[in-house]
Phi, psi and omega in degrees: 000117181291146178099337180240125176275336182218138173240127179251132177230135180265144175222147172240013179089351181285158178300322178301313181291330178291331173295322177295321177300314180299318179295316179298320179296318180296331180274343194294324181053238180274353182289154174285134176256116179256115178263121185242142177226119180272147177211156174247118181300141179210128181287312179218115183294149178290117182301324180294318179294320178298321178296319181292318184284337179058239184296339179271007183295340178305335181292346179270354189274010180078212188274348186305308182282352183298317181297322176296317179299319181292321178296317178299315180296320178298318178300317179294322180294315180296318178298332180272000174114358180290138181244344182232090188245136174233138180252141179223122170264126187233128176287135175135176175293145186307310184295310181298318180297314179297316182292323176297319178297312181300318180296331183279351184267156176294145179280160350275147179234153176239134176256129180242129176222157174278166183268010182306130177094343184293326186260008179269159177298317178300316179298322180288324182277315187256348183098161178221164181303310182296317182289320178294319180296317180297323181288327189260343187277156175250004178251169177296145180226139176245119177258112184271133177286108185239353183247000000 
């Protein structure tokens, strides 16, 4: 993709985020594709929170599953055509971690995220990764329809 030296795409391991990875990979061309996964370290997850989150409880487990998520995302990116892939596990909240990563990269960069959470009541009231990232970033952002 001409004009961008680096494309950053966030993943949390969900099928929705992997669709965003595939779209970013298809767009990457000669650009470097950086697949990022944010995590919050946790020694022992709160069982009540794990019950509430159900299938998304893996997000409470700290950095252990992050490497697996990144490997899966890398496989999907390569299958979608990416040739220059870098994986990054980043400590922190997803939006802040992604934006800090984008700021640390040489310009111009494109940030790609899925639209998960944007159309939910919770997302509208409390915010979502795509809407918060779009509001806070100073680089171009592509919000991929993944849900």
